[in-house]
C-alpha positions as CSV (number, residue, x, y, z in Angstrom):
1,M,107.3,92.5,97.9
2,E,110.2,94.7,96.7
3,R,113.0,94.4,99.2
4,G,115.8,96.9,100.0
5,V,113.8,100.1,99.2
6,D,112.8,100.8,102.8
7,M,115.1,99.1,105.2
8,W,112.9,99.9,108.2
9,W,109.9,98.3,106.5
10,D,112.0,95.3,105.5
11,H,113.1,94.9,109.1
12,L,109.4,94.9,110.3
13,V,108.6,92.3,107.6
14,D,111.6,90.2,108.8
15,V,110.5,90.4,112.5
16,L,106.9,89.5,111.6
17,A,108.1,86.5,109.5
18,T,109.5,84.9,112.7
19,I,105.9,84.3,113.8
20,G,104.1,83.6,110.5
21,S,103.8,84.0,106.8
22,V,103.9,87.7,105.8
23,T,102.5,89.1,102.5
24,E,101.8,92.5,101.1
25,R,98.2,93.6,101.9
26,D,96.1,95.1,99.1
27,P,95.9,98.1,99.1
28,E,98.4,98.8,101.9
29,G,100.1,97.1,104.8
30,L,100.9,93.5,105.6
31,S,98.9,90.3,106.2
32,V,100.4,87.9,108.8
33,V,99.1,84.3,108.7
34,L,99.6,82.7,112.1
35,T,99.4,78.9,112.6
36,N,97.8,77.9,115.9
37,G,98.9,74.9,118.0
38,D,96.0,72.8,116.5
39,G,97.1,73.5,112.9
40,S,94.4,76.0,112.2
41,T,95.4,79.4,110.9
42,R,94.3,83.0,111.4
43,V,95.2,86.2,109.7
44,V,96.1,89.5,111.3
45,E,96.0,92.5,108.9
46,V,98.5,95.3,109.7
47,V,97.0,98.3,107.9
48,M,99.7,101.0,107.5
49,T,102.1,102.2,104.8
50,P,105.9,102.1,104.9
51,D,105.8,105.9,105.4
52,E,103.4,105.5,108.4
53,W,105.7,102.9,109.8
54,D,108.6,105.3,109.5
55,D,106.5,108.0,111.3
56,M,105.5,105.5,114.0
57,C,109.2,104.8,114.7
58,S,110.7,108.3,114.3
59,I,107.9,110.6,115.5
60,G,106.2,108.1,117.7
61,G,109.4,107.5,119.7
62,W,110.1,103.8,118.8
63,H,113.5,102.6,117.7
64,R,113.4,100.3,114.6
65,D,113.9,97.0,116.5
66,S,111.8,97.9,119.6
67,G,109.0,99.1,117.3
68,A,109.1,96.0,115.3
69,Q,109.1,93.8,118.4
70,H,106.1,95.8,119.7
71,V,104.2,95.2,116.5
72,R,105.1,91.5,116.7
73,R,103.7,91.3,120.2
74,L,100.5,93.1,119.1
75,V,100.0,90.7,116.2
76,L,100.5,87.7,118.6
77,E,98.1,89.1,121.2
78,Q,95.4,90.2,118.7
79,P,92.0,88.9,119.7
80,L,90.3,86.5,117.3
81,D,87.3,88.9,116.8
82,K,89.7,91.8,115.9
83,P,91.8,90.9,112.9
84,Y,93.0,94.4,112.1
85,L,95.8,96.5,113.5
86,V,95.2,100.0,111.9
87,Y,97.7,102.8,112.0
88,N,96.4,105.9,113.8
89,L,98.5,108.8,115.1
90,Y,101.8,107.0,115.5
91,R,100.3,103.8,117.0
92,L,98.4,100.7,115.9
93,V,94.8,100.4,117.0
94,S,93.0,97.0,117.3
95,L,89.8,96.8,115.2
96,G,87.2,94.1,114.4
97,R,85.4,93.5,111.1
98,S,82.8,96.1,110.1
99,T,79.3,94.9,110.1
C-alpha cells in the first residue's frame, strides 16, 4: 500500500492495524484479518475508496480520528455472517455474502 499520499486514509489504516492485519482489498478498500481468542481468524472487508473515506469524514460529519475509531468499532462488532462493511451515503453498511 502506498503510504503518504492520503494522510486520512493512512490514519484509518493505522487505527485498523491496532486490531488486526490490514491489506489493500482488490478492487478497492481494506481487508482486516482479526485473530480470535482461540487462534482462529476472520476477515472483515471494508469496501470504500480513499475518496469515499474523505467524504465520510468531511461531509458525513466525522473528524479523522473519531471516524477511524468508529470504523474500528464497526469492524470489531461485525457479525460473523456479515463480513462486509460497504460505503453508502457517508456511512458504512453491514452486509453478508451474496448467495
